[in-house]
Legacy VTK file of the C-alpha trace (Angstrom):
# vtk DataFile Version 3.0
C-alpha trace
ASCII
DATASET POLYDATA
POINTS 76 float
86.416 118.309 -98.404
87.151 116.820 -94.901
87.685 113.027 -94.320
84.364 112.948 -92.440
82.531 114.209 -95.255
83.088 111.183 -97.274
80.534 108.455 -97.415
80.810 105.048 -99.059
78.498 104.707 -102.181
78.344 108.659 -102.606
79.935 110.685 -105.204
82.351 113.425 -104.994
84.480 115.553 -107.592
88.147 115.903 -108.287
89.655 117.463 -111.497
86.333 117.791 -113.233
85.649 114.009 -112.874
83.199 112.216 -110.744
84.452 109.615 -108.167
82.514 107.154 -106.182
83.717 106.303 -102.579
84.092 102.705 -102.126
86.090 102.540 -98.761
87.187 104.774 -96.002
90.372 104.335 -93.965
91.978 105.902 -91.026
93.695 108.700 -93.443
92.737 107.590 -96.817
89.561 107.154 -99.086
89.272 104.757 -101.905
87.044 105.381 -104.906
86.365 104.330 -108.599
85.997 106.981 -111.438
82.745 107.243 -112.928
82.619 107.630 -116.753
79.732 108.540 -118.912
78.477 105.677 -121.126
80.270 102.921 -119.355
78.171 99.718 -118.583
76.672 100.602 -114.879
77.365 97.020 -114.012
80.918 97.991 -113.856
80.041 99.959 -110.765
78.763 97.237 -108.811
80.913 95.603 -106.404
83.051 94.827 -104.338
84.987 93.532 -106.401
84.549 96.226 -109.140
85.403 95.899 -112.876
87.253 99.247 -112.665
90.385 100.229 -110.876
89.867 101.528 -107.389
92.015 104.495 -106.484
93.416 105.631 -103.195
93.148 109.371 -102.215
95.616 110.390 -99.393
95.077 113.390 -97.034
96.575 115.841 -99.556
94.242 114.483 -102.316
91.269 114.770 -99.972
91.742 118.481 -99.586
91.050 119.388 -103.268
87.712 117.088 -103.550
84.491 118.525 -103.678
81.002 117.284 -102.480
79.252 118.418 -105.560
79.958 119.135 -109.110
78.546 122.567 -108.670
80.883 123.386 -105.743
83.812 122.245 -107.842
82.970 124.453 -110.838
82.358 127.342 -108.502
85.793 126.968 -106.912
87.466 126.365 -110.134
85.893 129.269 -111.961
84.217 127.049 -114.604
LINES 1 77
76 0 1 2 3 4 5 6 7 8 9 10 11 12 13 14 15 16 17 18 19 20 21 22 23 24 25 26 27 28 29 30 31 32 33 34 35 36 37 38 39 40 41 42 43 44 45 46 47 48 49 50 51 52 53 54 55 56 57 58 59 60 61 62 63 64 65 66 67 68 69 70 71 72 73 74 75
């Protein structure tokens, strides 16, 4: 993905996991990992009840806009 592809509140995929963008910096993206079965209120914020993770320029390059795109690229 490109830095401009990220939108706050929208999902993206990396390493077979769904993440939701919570903030966009000049060269970084901040996101929370979405886990199946977790109480949805944990994803309401800020502040969030789950850890926010910072993705740098190198991490952004291996993100995918959809789960289907990720699976296709990874041959899953």
